[in-house]
DSSP file (Angstrom, degrees, kcal/mol; ACC not computed):
  #  RESIDUE AA STRUCTURE BP1 BP2  ACC     N-H-->O    O-->H-N    N-H-->O    O-->H-N    TCO  KAPPA ALPHA  PHI   PSI    X-CA   Y-CA   Z-CA
    1    1 A X    >         0   0    0      0, 0.0     3,-1.4     0, 0.0     2,-0.3   0.000 360.0 360.0 360.0 111.5   84.7  120.1   97.2
    2    2 A X  T 3   +     0   0    0      1,-0.3     3,-0.1     3,-0.0     0, 0.0  -0.460 360.0  16.3 -72.9 130.7   83.8  118.4   93.9
    3    3 A X  T 3  S+     0   0    0      1,-0.3     2,-0.5    -2,-0.3    -1,-0.3   0.476  96.8 114.0  89.6  -3.5   86.7  118.2   91.5
    4    4 A X    <   -     0   0    0     -3,-1.4     2,-0.4    19,-0.0    -1,-0.3  -0.912  44.5-172.1-106.2 125.6   89.4  118.8   94.1
    5    5 A X  E     -A   24   0A   0     19,-0.6    19,-2.6    -2,-0.5     2,-0.4  -0.982   8.6-148.0-120.8 133.6   91.7  115.9   94.9
    6    6 A X  E     -A   23   0A   0     -2,-0.4    17,-0.2    17,-0.3     4,-0.1  -0.831  16.4-113.7-115.0 148.2   94.2  115.9   97.6
    7    7 A X        -     0   0    0     15,-2.5     2,-0.3    -2,-0.4     4,-0.2  -0.302  43.3-110.5 -64.9 147.0   97.5  114.4   98.1
    8    8 A X  S    S+     0   0    0      2,-0.1     2,-0.2     1,-0.1     3,-0.0  -0.971  98.3  51.1-121.6 146.9   97.9  111.6  100.8
    9    9 A X  S    S-     0   0    0     -2,-0.3     2,-0.2     1,-0.0    -1,-0.1   0.549  96.5-130.8 -69.6 150.0   99.2  111.4  103.3
   10   10 A X        -     0   0    0     -2,-0.2     2,-1.1     1,-0.1     3,-0.1  -0.489  11.6-129.6 -73.0 130.8   97.4  114.6  104.2
   11   11 A X    >>  +     0   0    0     -2,-0.2     4,-0.9     1,-0.2     3,-0.7  -0.752  27.8 177.5 -91.5  89.8   99.7  117.3  105.7
   12   12 A X  H 3> S+     0   0    0     -2,-1.1     4,-1.8     1,-0.2    -1,-0.2   0.710  75.8  64.4 -67.3 -24.0   97.9  118.4  108.8
   13   13 A X  H 3> S+     0   0    0      1,-0.2     4,-1.5     2,-0.2    -1,-0.2   0.851 102.5  50.1 -68.0 -33.6  100.7  120.8  109.8
   14   14 A X  H <4>S+     0   0    0     -3,-0.7     5,-2.8     1,-0.2    -1,-0.2   0.814 110.9  50.6 -71.8 -31.0   99.9  122.9  106.6
   15   15 A X  H ><5S+     0   0    0     -4,-0.9     3,-0.9     3,-0.2    -2,-0.2   0.820 107.5  49.6 -78.4 -32.8   96.4  122.9  107.6
   16   16 A X  H 3<5S+     0   0    0     -4,-1.8    -2,-0.2     1,-0.2    -1,-0.2   0.860 110.5  53.5 -67.8 -34.7   97.0  124.0  111.2
   17   17 A X  T 3<5S-     0   0    0     -4,-1.5    -1,-0.2    -5,-0.1    -2,-0.2   0.253 120.2-114.5 -87.6  18.0   99.2  126.8  109.7
   18   18 A X  T < 5 +     0   0    0     -3,-0.9    -3,-0.2     1,-0.2     2,-0.2   0.759  68.2 142.0  60.5  27.4   96.1  127.8  107.4
   19   19 A X      < -     0   0    0     -5,-2.8     2,-0.2    -6,-0.1    -1,-0.2  -0.519  59.1 -93.4 -91.3 161.5   97.9  126.8  104.2
   20   20 A X        -     0   0    0     -2,-0.2     2,-0.1     1,-0.1    -1,-0.1  -0.570  42.2-114.7 -78.4 144.2   96.2  125.2  101.3
   21   21 A X        -     0   0    0     -2,-0.2     2,-0.3     1,-0.1    -1,-0.1  -0.415  39.7 -91.9 -73.8 149.6   96.4  121.5  101.2
   22   22 A X        -     0   0    0     -2,-0.1   -15,-2.5   -15,-0.1     2,-0.3  -0.470  46.4-155.1 -63.8 119.4   98.4  119.9   98.4
   23   23 A X  E     -A    6   0A   0     -2,-0.3   -17,-0.3   -17,-0.2     2,-0.2  -0.747  10.3-169.4 -97.6 150.1   96.1  119.1   95.3
   24   24 A X  E     -A    5   0A   0    -19,-2.6   -19,-0.6    -2,-0.3     2,-0.1  -0.723  27.3 -88.9-127.2 177.8   96.6  116.5   92.7
   25   25 A X     >  -     0   0    0     -2,-0.2     4,-1.9     1,-0.1     5,-0.1  -0.309  38.4-110.2 -83.4 169.6   95.2  115.5   89.4
   26   26 A X  H  > S+     0   0    0      2,-0.2     4,-2.5     1,-0.2     5,-0.2   0.892 120.3  53.8 -65.6 -39.4   92.2  113.0   89.0
   27   27 A X  H  > S+     0   0    0      1,-0.2     4,-2.4     2,-0.2    -1,-0.2   0.934 108.9  47.1 -64.2 -40.3   94.7  110.5   87.5
   28   28 A X  H  > S+     0   0    0      1,-0.2     4,-2.7     2,-0.2    -1,-0.2   0.871 110.7  53.2 -70.6 -37.4   97.0  110.8   90.5
   29   29 A X  H  X S+     0   0    0     -4,-1.9     4,-1.8     2,-0.2    -1,-0.2   0.882 109.5  47.1 -66.2 -35.3   94.0  110.5   92.9
   30   30 A X  H  X S+     0   0    0     -4,-2.5     4,-2.3     2,-0.2    -2,-0.2   0.923 110.2  52.5 -59.5 -46.3   92.9  107.3   91.3
   31   31 A X  H  X S+     0   0    0     -4,-2.4     4,-2.2     1,-0.2    -2,-0.2   0.918 110.4  50.1 -64.1 -47.2   96.4  105.9   91.3
   32   32 A X  H  X S+     0   0    0     -4,-2.7     4,-1.9     1,-0.2    -1,-0.2   0.898 112.0  46.8 -57.3 -40.7   96.5  106.8   95.2
   33   33 A X  H  X S+     0   0    0     -4,-1.8     4,-2.3     2,-0.2    -2,-0.2   0.893 109.2  52.7 -75.5 -36.4   93.3  105.1   95.8
   34   34 A X  H  X S+     0   0    0     -4,-2.3     4,-2.3     2,-0.2    -1,-0.2   0.890 108.8  51.2 -56.8 -42.4   94.2  102.0   93.9
   35   35 A X  H  X S+     0   0    0     -4,-2.2     4,-2.1     1,-0.2    -2,-0.2   0.899 111.1  48.7 -61.4 -40.4   97.4  101.7   95.9
   36   36 A X  H  < S+     0   0    0     -4,-1.9     4,-0.4    -5,-0.2    -2,-0.2   0.886 109.0  51.8 -72.1 -30.6   95.4  102.0   99.1
   37   37 A X  H >< S+     0   0    0     -4,-2.3     3,-1.1     1,-0.2    -2,-0.2   0.949 113.2  46.9 -57.0 -52.3   92.9   99.3   97.9
   38   38 A X  H 3< S+     0   0    0     -4,-2.3    -2,-0.2     1,-0.2    17,-0.2   0.858 118.2  38.8 -60.9 -41.8   95.9   97.0   97.2
   39   39 A X  T 3< S+     0   0    0     -4,-2.1     2,-0.5    -5,-0.2    -1,-0.2   0.273  95.3  91.5 -99.9   9.5   97.7   97.5  100.4
   40   40 A X  S <  S-     0   0    0     -3,-1.1    13,-2.8    -4,-0.4     2,-0.2  -0.915  73.6-128.8-109.5 132.9   94.8   97.6  102.8
   41   41 A X  B >   -b   53   0B   0     -2,-0.5     3,-2.1    11,-0.2     4,-0.5  -0.547  32.2 -98.6 -69.6 136.3   93.7   94.3  104.4
   42   42 A X  T 3  S+     0   0    0     11,-1.0     8,-0.1     1,-0.3    10,-0.1  -0.387 113.7  21.2 -58.2 132.8   90.1   93.3  104.3
   43   43 A X  T 3  S+     0   0    0      8,-0.6    -1,-0.3     6,-0.5     7,-0.1   0.145  93.5 105.9  92.2 -12.1   88.5   94.3  107.7
   44   44 A X    <   +     0   0    0     -3,-2.1     2,-0.8     7,-0.3    -2,-0.1   0.888  67.3  69.6 -61.3 -41.1   91.3   96.9  108.4
   45   45 A X  S >  S-     0   0    0     -4,-0.5     3,-1.2     6,-0.4     6,-0.3  -0.748  74.9-158.7 -89.1 113.6   88.9   99.8  107.6
   46   46 A X  T 3  S+     0   0    0     -2,-0.8     3,-0.3     1,-0.3    -1,-0.2   0.721  87.1  51.1 -69.3 -22.9   86.5   99.8  110.5
   47   47 A X  T 3  S+     0   0    0      1,-0.3    -1,-0.3     2,-0.0     2,-0.2   0.535 122.2  31.3 -95.1  -1.3   83.6  101.7  108.8
   48   48 A X    X   -     0   0    0     -3,-1.2     3,-1.6     3,-0.1    -3,-0.3  -0.703  60.4-173.2-153.2  93.6   83.7   99.3  105.6
   49   49 A X  T 3  S+     0   0    0      1,-0.3    -6,-0.5    -3,-0.3    -5,-0.1   0.629  86.5  61.2 -63.9 -13.0   84.8   95.7  106.3
   50   50 A X  T 3  S+     0   0    0     -8,-0.1    -1,-0.3    -7,-0.1     2,-0.2   0.534  79.3 109.3 -94.9  -8.0   84.8   95.2  102.4
   51   51 A X    <   +     0   0    0     -3,-1.6    -8,-0.6    -6,-0.3    -6,-0.4  -0.482  67.5  21.9 -69.9 133.9   87.5   97.8  101.7
   52   52 A X  S    S-     0   0    0     -2,-0.2     2,-0.3   -10,-0.1   -11,-0.2  -0.718  85.3 -79.7 114.8-159.6   90.9   96.5  100.7
   53   53 A X  B >   -b   41   0B   0    -13,-2.8   -11,-1.0    -2,-0.3     3,-0.5  -0.937  23.5-120.0-142.6 166.1   92.1   93.3   99.2
   54   54 A X  G >> S+     0   0    0     -2,-0.3     3,-1.6     1,-0.2     4,-1.0   0.356  81.7 108.9 -92.2  11.8   92.9   89.7  100.4
   55   55 A X  G >4 S+     0   0    0      1,-0.3     3,-0.8   -15,-0.2    -1,-0.2   0.879  75.1  58.0 -59.1 -29.2   96.5   90.0   99.2
   56   56 A X  G X4 S+     0   0    0     -3,-0.5     3,-1.5     1,-0.2     4,-0.3   0.823  94.5  68.8 -66.8 -33.4   97.5   90.1  102.9
   57   57 A X  G <4 S+     0   0    0     -3,-1.6    -1,-0.2     1,-0.3     3,-0.2   0.829 108.4  32.4 -56.2 -39.8   95.7   86.7  103.3
   58   58 A X  G X< S+     0   0    0     -4,-1.0     3,-0.5    -3,-0.8    -1,-0.3   0.099  84.8 113.3-109.4  28.0   98.3   84.8  101.3
   59   59 A X  T <  S+     0   0    0     -3,-1.5    79,-0.3     1,-0.2    -1,-0.2   0.862  87.2  33.5 -67.9 -40.5  101.4   87.0  102.3
   60   60 A X  T 3  S+     0   0    0     -4,-0.3     2,-1.7    -3,-0.2    -1,-0.2   0.414  94.7  95.7 -95.5  -1.8  103.1   84.2  104.2
   61   61 A X    X   +     0   0    0     -3,-0.5     3,-1.4     1,-0.2    -1,-0.1  -0.484  41.2 157.1 -95.0  72.5  101.9   81.4  102.0
   62   62 A X  T 3   +     0   0    0     -2,-1.7    -1,-0.2     1,-0.3    -2,-0.0   0.544  55.7  80.7 -73.0  -3.6  104.9   81.1   99.7
   63   63 A X  T 3   +     0   0    0     -3,-0.2    -1,-0.3     2,-0.0     2,-0.1   0.680  67.9 102.6 -82.2 -11.3  104.2   77.6   98.7
   64   64 A X  S <  S-     0   0    0     -3,-1.4    -6,-0.0    -6,-0.1     2,-0.0  -0.399  79.7-109.4 -64.0 146.2  101.6   78.6   96.2
   65   65 A X     >  -     0   0    0      1,-0.1     4,-2.6    -2,-0.1     5,-0.2  -0.266  26.3-110.8 -72.3 165.0  102.7   78.5   92.6
   66   66 A X  H  > S+     0   0    0      1,-0.2     4,-2.2     2,-0.2     5,-0.1   0.855 118.3  52.1 -69.3 -33.2  103.2   81.7   90.7
   67   67 A X  H  > S+     0   0    0      2,-0.2     4,-2.1     1,-0.2    -1,-0.2   0.881 109.3  49.5 -70.9 -35.5  100.2   81.1   88.5
   68   68 A X  H  > S+     0   0    0      2,-0.2     4,-3.1     1,-0.2     5,-0.2   0.952 110.8  50.7 -62.4 -48.7   98.0   80.6   91.6
   69   69 A X  H  X S+     0   0    0     -4,-2.6     4,-3.0     1,-0.2     5,-0.3   0.922 110.4  50.9 -53.9 -44.6   99.3   83.7   93.1
   70   70 A X  H  X S+     0   0    0     -4,-2.2     4,-2.5     1,-0.2    -1,-0.2   0.922 111.5  45.0 -57.7 -47.2   98.6   85.6   89.9
   71   71 A X  H  X S+     0   0    0     -4,-2.1     4,-2.3     2,-0.2    -1,-0.2   0.899 113.0  50.7 -66.3 -40.7   95.1   84.5   89.6
   72   72 A X  H  X S+     0   0    0     -4,-3.1     4,-2.7     2,-0.2     5,-0.2   0.940 115.2  43.4 -58.0 -52.0   94.4   85.1   93.4
   73   73 A X  H  X S+     0   0    0     -4,-3.0     4,-2.6    -5,-0.2     5,-0.2   0.949 113.3  49.8 -60.3 -50.6   95.8   88.7   93.2
   74   74 A X  H  X S+     0   0    0     -4,-2.5     4,-1.8    -5,-0.3    -1,-0.2   0.884 113.2  46.0 -58.5 -39.7   94.2   89.5   90.0
   75   75 A X  H  X S+     0   0    0     -4,-2.3     4,-2.2    -5,-0.2     5,-0.2   0.926 112.6  49.2 -71.9 -39.0   90.7   88.3   91.2
   76   76 A X  H  X S+     0   0    0     -4,-2.7     4,-2.0     1,-0.2     5,-0.2   0.913 115.3  46.3 -65.3 -35.2   90.8   90.1   94.7
   77   77 A X  H  X S+     0   0    0     -4,-2.6     4,-2.5    -5,-0.2     5,-0.3   0.854 107.7  53.8 -71.4 -35.5   91.9   93.3   93.0
   78   78 A X  H  X S+     0   0    0     -4,-1.8     4,-2.4    -5,-0.2     5,-0.2   0.933 112.9  46.0 -64.6 -50.1   89.3   93.2   90.3
   79   79 A X  H  X S+     0   0    0     -4,-2.2     4,-1.9     2,-0.2    -2,-0.2   0.938 114.5  45.4 -52.4 -54.1   86.5   92.8   93.0
   80   80 A X  H  X S+     0   0    0     -4,-2.0     4,-2.8     2,-0.2     5,-0.4   0.896 112.0  49.3 -63.5 -45.0   87.7   95.4   95.1
   81   81 A X  H  X S+     0   0    0     -4,-2.5     4,-2.6     1,-0.2    -1,-0.2   0.973 113.7  48.6 -66.7 -48.8   88.4   98.1   92.4
   82   82 A X  H  < S+     0   0    0     -4,-2.4    -1,-0.2    -5,-0.3    -2,-0.2   0.915 117.3  41.2 -56.8 -39.4   84.8   97.5   90.9
   83   83 A X  H  < S+     0   0    0     -4,-1.9    -1,-0.2    -5,-0.2    -2,-0.2   0.894 129.6  24.8 -73.0 -43.4   83.2   97.7   94.2
   84   84 A X  H  < S+     0   0    0     -4,-2.8     2,-0.8     1,-0.2    -3,-0.2   0.651 109.9  61.9-109.7 -23.9   85.3  100.8   95.6
   85   85 A X    ><  +     0   0    0     -4,-2.6     3,-0.7    -5,-0.4    -1,-0.2  -0.772  51.2 164.3-109.8  92.9   86.7  102.9   92.7
   86   86 A X  T 3   +     0   0    0     -2,-0.8    -1,-0.1     1,-0.2    37,-0.1   0.442  62.8  76.9 -86.6  -2.3   83.7  104.3   90.7
   87   87 A X  T 3  S+     0   0    0     36,-0.1    36,-2.0    35,-0.1    37,-0.5   0.664  94.8  50.7 -92.0  -4.8   85.5  106.8   88.9
   88   88 A X  E <  S-C  122   0C   0     -3,-0.7     2,-0.7    34,-0.2    34,-0.2  -0.877  72.2-136.1-117.0 156.1   87.1  104.3   86.4
   89   89 A X  E     -C  121   0C   0     32,-2.4    32,-1.5    -2,-0.3     2,-0.3  -0.957  35.7-131.7-105.8 109.8   85.5  101.6   84.3
   90   90 A X  E     +C  120   0C   0     -2,-0.7    30,-0.2    30,-0.2     3,-0.1  -0.461  34.3 169.9 -77.3 130.8   88.0   98.7   84.8
   91   91 A X  E     -     0   0C   0     28,-2.6     2,-0.3     1,-0.4    29,-0.2   0.790  61.2  -9.3-102.2 -36.8   89.1   97.0   81.7
   92   92 A X  E     -C  119   0C   0     27,-2.2    27,-2.6     2,-0.0     2,-0.4  -0.995  40.6-156.7-161.4 151.7   91.9   94.7   82.9
   93   93 A X  E     -C  118   0C   0     -2,-0.3     2,-0.4    25,-0.2    25,-0.2  -0.994  20.0-169.6-129.8 127.4   94.2   93.7   85.7
   94   94 A X  E     -C  117   0C   0     23,-2.8    23,-2.4    -2,-0.4     2,-0.4  -0.939   3.8-171.6-117.9 137.6   97.4   92.1   84.6
   95   95 A X  E     -C  116   0C   0     -2,-0.4     2,-0.4    21,-0.2    21,-0.2  -0.996   6.2-173.5-134.7 131.4   99.6   90.4   87.3
   96   96 A X  E     -C  115   0C   0     19,-2.5    19,-2.8    -2,-0.4     2,-0.4  -0.954   6.5-160.9-119.8 140.5  103.1   89.0   86.9
   97   97 A X  E     +C  114   0C   0     -2,-0.4     2,-0.3    17,-0.2    17,-0.2  -0.994  16.3 168.5-127.3 127.7  105.0   87.1   89.6
   98   98 A X  E     -C  113   0C   0     15,-2.0    15,-3.4    -2,-0.4     2,-0.2  -0.991  35.6-111.9-135.3 144.6  108.8   86.7   89.6
   99   99 A X  E     -C  112   0C   0     -2,-0.3     2,-0.4    13,-0.2    13,-0.2  -0.566  38.0-173.3 -69.5 142.1  111.5   85.5   92.0
  100  100 A X  E     -C  111   0C   0     11,-2.6    11,-2.8    -2,-0.2     2,-0.4  -0.987  21.0-135.6-143.4 128.9  113.8   88.2   93.0
  101  101 A X  E     -C  110   0C   0     -2,-0.4     2,-0.3     9,-0.2     9,-0.2  -0.701  26.5-170.2 -84.8 132.9  117.1   88.2   95.1
  102  102 A X  E     +C  109   0C   0      7,-3.0     7,-2.0    -2,-0.4     2,-0.1  -0.857  39.2  27.8-114.4 153.8  117.3   91.0   97.7
  103  103 A X  S    S-     0   0    0     -2,-0.3     5,-0.2     5,-0.2     2,-0.1  -0.182  81.4 -69.5  91.7 176.1  120.2   92.2   99.8
  104  104 A X  S >  S-     0   0    0      3,-0.2     3,-1.5     1,-0.2    -2,-0.1  -0.270  72.7 -52.5 -95.4-177.7  123.9   92.2   99.5
  105  105 A X  T 3  S+     0   0    0      1,-0.3    -1,-0.2     2,-0.1    -2,-0.0  -0.307 125.2  16.7 -68.4 145.2  126.3   89.4   99.5
  106  106 A X  T 3  S+     0   0    0     -3,-0.1    -1,-0.3     1,-0.0    -3,-0.0   0.102 123.1  61.8  87.1 -29.0  126.1   87.1  102.5
  107  107 A X  S <  S+     0   0    0     -3,-1.5    -3,-0.2     2,-0.1     2,-0.2  -0.274  70.2 150.6-124.6  43.7  122.6   88.4  103.3
  108  108 A X        -     0   0    0     -5,-0.2     2,-0.4    -7,-0.1    -5,-0.2  -0.537  23.4-168.3 -83.9 150.3  120.7   87.5  100.3
  109  109 A X  E     -C  102   0C   0     -7,-2.0    -7,-3.0    -2,-0.2     2,-0.6  -0.989  17.8-137.5-135.0 137.9  116.9   86.7  100.5
  110  110 A X  E     +C  101   0C   0     -2,-0.4     2,-0.3    -9,-0.2    -9,-0.2  -0.870  33.4 169.9 -96.5 119.7  114.7   85.2   97.8
  111  111 A X  E     -C  100   0C   0    -11,-2.8   -11,-2.6    -2,-0.6     2,-0.6  -0.806  36.3-116.5-123.3 167.4  111.2   87.1   97.6
  112  112 A X  E     -CD  99 137C   0     25,-1.3    25,-2.4    -2,-0.3     2,-0.7  -0.932  26.7-149.8-107.8 123.8  108.5   86.9   95.2
  113  113 A X  E     -CD  98 136C   0    -15,-3.4   -15,-2.0    -2,-0.6     2,-0.6  -0.850   7.0-159.7-105.4 123.7  108.0   90.2   93.4
  114  114 A X  E     -CD  97 135C   0     21,-2.9    21,-1.8    -2,-0.7     2,-0.4  -0.826   5.1-168.3-105.8 116.1  104.4   90.9   92.2
  115  115 A X  E     -CD  96 134C   0    -19,-2.8   -19,-2.5    -2,-0.6     2,-0.4  -0.899   6.9-167.3-105.1 138.7  104.0   93.5   89.3
  116  116 A X  E     -CD  95 133C   0     17,-2.9    17,-2.0    -2,-0.4     2,-0.4  -0.993  11.0-170.0-130.8 135.3  100.4   94.7   88.7
  117  117 A X  E     -CD  94 132C   0    -23,-2.4   -23,-2.8    -2,-0.4     2,-0.5  -0.996   8.7-166.1-120.7 126.3   99.2   96.7   85.7
  118  118 A X  E     -CD  93 131C   0     13,-2.8    13,-1.9    -2,-0.4     2,-0.4  -0.968   6.2-172.1-113.5 129.2   95.7   98.1   86.0
  119  119 A X  E     +CD  92 130C   0    -27,-2.6   -28,-2.6    -2,-0.5   -27,-2.2  -0.951  20.2 128.2-127.0 140.7   93.9   99.4   82.8
  120  120 A X  E     -CD  90 129C   0      9,-2.4     9,-2.6    -2,-0.4     2,-0.4  -0.901  51.0 -90.4-163.2-166.4   90.7  101.2   82.6
  121  121 A X  E     -CD  89 128C   0    -32,-1.5   -32,-2.4    -2,-0.3     2,-0.6  -0.991  31.7-130.7-121.2 127.5   88.7  104.3   81.3
  122  122 A X  E  >> -CD  88 127C   0      5,-2.8     4,-2.2    -2,-0.4     5,-0.8  -0.801  19.0-153.3 -82.0 122.5   88.3  107.3   83.4
  123  123 A X  T  45S+     0   0    0    -36,-2.0    -1,-0.2    -2,-0.6   -35,-0.1   0.824  87.2  52.9 -63.1 -40.2   84.5  108.0   83.3
  124  124 A X  T  45S+     0   0    0    -37,-0.5    -1,-0.2     1,-0.2   -36,-0.1   0.872 127.4  19.6 -73.2 -36.3   84.6  111.7   83.9
  125  125 A X  T  45S-     0   0    0      2,-0.1    -2,-0.2    -3,-0.1    -1,-0.2   0.562  94.5-129.9-112.3 -11.1   87.0  112.5   81.0
  126  126 A X  T  <5 +     0   0    0     -4,-2.2     2,-0.3     1,-0.2    -3,-0.2   0.844  61.1 139.5  60.3  35.0   86.6  109.2   78.9
  127  127 A X  E   < -D  122   0C   0     -5,-0.8    -5,-2.8     1,-0.1    -1,-0.2  -0.837  59.0-102.0-105.3 142.6   90.4  108.9   78.8
  128  128 A X  E     -D  121   0C   0     -2,-0.3     2,-0.4    -7,-0.2    -7,-0.3  -0.327  35.8-153.3 -62.6 150.7   92.4  105.6   79.1
  129  129 A X  E     -D  120   0C   0     -9,-2.6    -9,-2.4     2,-0.0     2,-0.4  -0.991  14.0-178.7-129.9 126.2   93.9  105.0   82.5
  130  130 A X  E     +D  119   0C   0     -2,-0.4     2,-0.4   -11,-0.2   -11,-0.2  -0.960   2.2 176.7-123.3 140.2   97.0  103.0   83.3
  131  131 A X  E     -D  118   0C   0    -13,-1.9   -13,-2.8    -2,-0.4     2,-0.4  -0.978   3.4-178.5-142.6 125.2   98.5  102.3   86.6
  132  132 A X  E     +D  117   0C   0     -2,-0.4     2,-0.3   -15,-0.2   -15,-0.2  -0.981  12.3 147.9-128.1 139.0  101.5  100.1   87.3
  133  133 A X  E     -D  116   0C   0    -17,-2.0   -17,-2.9    -2,-0.4     2,-0.3  -0.959  21.7-154.3-157.3 163.8  103.2   99.2   90.7
  134  134 A X  E     +D  115   0C   0     -2,-0.3     2,-0.3   -19,-0.2   -19,-0.2  -0.959  12.0 172.1-139.8 159.1  105.0   96.4   92.2
  135  135 A X  E     -D  114   0C   0    -21,-1.8   -21,-2.9    -2,-0.3     2,-0.4  -0.978  29.8-109.8-157.1 171.1  105.7   95.0   95.6
  136  136 A X  E   > -DE 113 141C   0      5,-3.3     5,-3.1    -2,-0.3     2,-0.3  -0.809  24.7-151.9-109.9 152.0  107.3   91.9   97.3
  137  137 A X  E   5 +D  112   0C   0    -25,-2.4   -25,-1.3    -2,-0.4     3,-0.2  -0.846  60.1  76.7-114.8 153.4  105.4   89.2   99.2
  138  138 A X  T   5S+     0   0    0     -2,-0.3    -1,-0.2   -79,-0.3   -78,-0.1   0.938 128.7   8.4  87.6  54.5  106.6   87.0  102.0
  139  139 A X  T   5S-     0   0    0     -3,-0.2   -79,-0.1   -28,-0.0    -3,-0.1   0.596 111.9-112.5 -84.9 160.4  106.3   89.3  104.0
  140  140 A X  T   5 +     0   0    0     -3,-0.2     2,-0.3    -2,-0.1    -3,-0.3  -0.246  48.2 161.5 -57.2 131.6  104.5   92.1  102.0
  141  141 A X  B   <  E  136   0C   0     -5,-3.1    -5,-3.3     1,-0.1    -1,-0.0  -0.978 360.0 360.0-155.4 141.7  106.8   95.0  101.4
  142  142 A X              0   0    0     -2,-0.3    -8,-0.1    -7,-0.2    -1,-0.1   0.439 360.0 360.0-143.9 360.0  106.7   97.9   99.0
């Protein structure tokens, strides 16, 4: 159905009960898809080996500098978004990497927090699109 966008994860229980599936806006659908692209490892999607990003490839390589991580994440996301999200015209991907303490006293862990901002233009409506999210690497968590 053109123009209908559905919330993920899809609620199959409501489908079995013959209820309408939860619908979302175009902006929310694009945001969901960008999140999937960023958190899917290349090769994980069996019908399209190019779907996803290479962020998982560097997840345990904490020896890379913050600038190297920023460049790597930005490049892999740009390539994948241009290839797989055709509803936006990508303008910019901004990445920042900061050290972050997690946990309570006595059980503190240092992780790298990666914040990503994606800016573009929604082609269907010609409106600006902004998406921001963050996650921790080493190992990847969100």
